[in-house]
N, C-alpha and C positions, 0 to 999 in steps of 0.2 A: 503493500499500500504506500501510495506516494505522500510524503511530509512537506507541507507548507508551513515555513515559520515566519511569523508576523512578527515585527520589531517595530514599536512606537515610542516618539518622544512627544508629550503632550504639555503645554504651559497651562491651559485653563481647562482641560478635560475634552475637548472635542476631538483632537486626533485619537485620544484612547478610544472614545464611544466609536469613531470609523474604524479603528483596528478592530474591535470587538465585534462590531456588526459584521465587517468583511470575513472574520474568523467563523461567527456562526454561519453565514451563508455559504460559505465554502463548505463547511463540515456537514452540511446538509445534502451535499453532493457526492460524499465519499471520502475526500481525502482526511488524512490525520492532520490537525491544525494545532500549532502552539501559539500563544499571543504572549509578548514579553514586554515588560516595561523598561525602556531603556533608561529612565530616571531613577529607576531603583537599584541601579549598578550593571556591573559587567554581565552580560548573559552567557548562558552555558555553550561553550564552543563545540560540545558534544552534539546540541540540538542544530546548530549551524553546520556541522559537519554532515549530519544525517540529512539536511533538508534539501529537496529536490528544487523547491522555489523559495526565495527569500524576498519577503515584502518588508520595506521601510515604509514607514508612515511618518513623517513629521510635519508639526506645526512649525508656521514662520514667526517672528517677533521681529519687527523692525528690519523687516528686509532680509533676514537671515534664518535658516533654518536653525532648530534649537541645537545648541552644542552636544547633547548626549548623542544625536543622529549622527552629527559630523563626525564625532570620535569613533563611533560604531563602524562607520563607513571607512575611516581612515585606517582605523586600527585592523580591519579584516578585510582591506582592499584586495589583497591577495587572493583570498579564499573566495570571496565575492564574486572576483572576476572570473571564477570556474563555474558560477552558479547561474541560474536563471534568475534573475533580479527585477524585481518592480518597485519603483520609487514613486512614492504618494505624497504630494504635499498638501497640507491643510491651511488655507489662508483665506482671508477675506477678499482680496483680488478676484478670486475664482467665483465670487458671487456674478461675476459677468461671465455667461457661458462661454464666450469666445477666449477666454483667459484660461481655459481649462487644458488645453493641448500644450505639448512643449513648442510647438510652432509658434505660437502667440504668448506664451509666458516666458518673460525674462527670468523669474524665480526658477523656473525649471531647466531653463538654459543653462544658466550660471551653475546650478547644483549638479547638472551632468557633466559640465566642462570641468569642475572643480576634481573630478575623479577618472581622468583620461582612460585609466586601466579597465575602467568597468563599462560594460555594454548592456544597459538595462534592456530587456524584452518589452516593458511597458512603462511608461512614464505618464502620470498624469496628475492635475490639480482637482482638489475637491474644495467646494465652498465651506467656510468654517461658520462659527457662530459669533455674533458680536453680543457682548453682555456688559455695556457700558456700567451699569450699577456695581458690578464685581469686581471691577478694575481699581487698581489704586488711583490716587489723584493723578499721578504722573502718566501712568499708562493710558488712563482716560483722556487726558490733554494730548499726549502724542498721538493715541488712535483717532480722537476726533479731527486733529490736525490732517493726519494721513487721510481720513475719509473726507474732509472737505476738498483735500486736492484732487482726489479720485472721484468726487461727487456722488459719496456715498452718503449715508444716514449719520447726522452729527448730533440729534437729540440724547443727551447725557442720561435720560432716564431709559433708553430704548434698550430691549434685549430681542435680538432678531436671528432666527435659525435660518442660514441660508443654505444649509446643507440639504442637498436633494437626495433624500435616502433612496428614491428608486434608482437613480443614477449609479448611487454607490452600490446597491443591488446588482446592476448590470455590470460595475466594475468588478465585483466579487466573481461573478460569472466568467468574467475574461480571464480572472487570474485561475480559477478552477479549471480552465481549460488549456493553460499552458503546459 
C-alpha cells in the first residue's frame, strides 16, 4: 500500500486544517496517510524514507513561507529530490482564483526557485482565512496594509474564510492519483 506523508507549517491554524482535510480525503481513497506538524519539531526520517509521495503545506506570513517548512525542505532536499513532491502554499493572495497556479503566483515561483534540486510534481496555492480579531495589533495593522494594497477586505472586525473546500477536495484527489 502506498504512503503519502503530509507535512505542514501553520501560523494561525488554516494550513493545519488544509493538511488535515487533504489527509482525510486521500485516506478515503485507499492510500495510507500521515500528517505531521513541522512546528512540533523534526519529523521522523522513517516516515519520509517510506513515503511514496511527500506533500508540504505551508502558510505564508509577510511574503515568506513559514520557517519550519523552509527548514524541512532545506534539510531534506536530497531525499525530497528523489520523491514525488507536492508543494501547497496557503495564503490570502490565493483568494483570487488566478493566483492559485505557479504560472500566476509569485509566491509559488519563488518557493520552487529556492530549491533548484527539487522537481515538484504538483504546486498549488490554496486561499487561506482572514481573521483580524485574532491577530496581534501589529499583525492586524500589517495585514490590513497588505490587504489595502491588494484591494482586499480591511475591516478590522472581519473574519473571512476564503478557502474553497471543494477545490481542496479536488486537490486531494489529484494527490491521491499521483
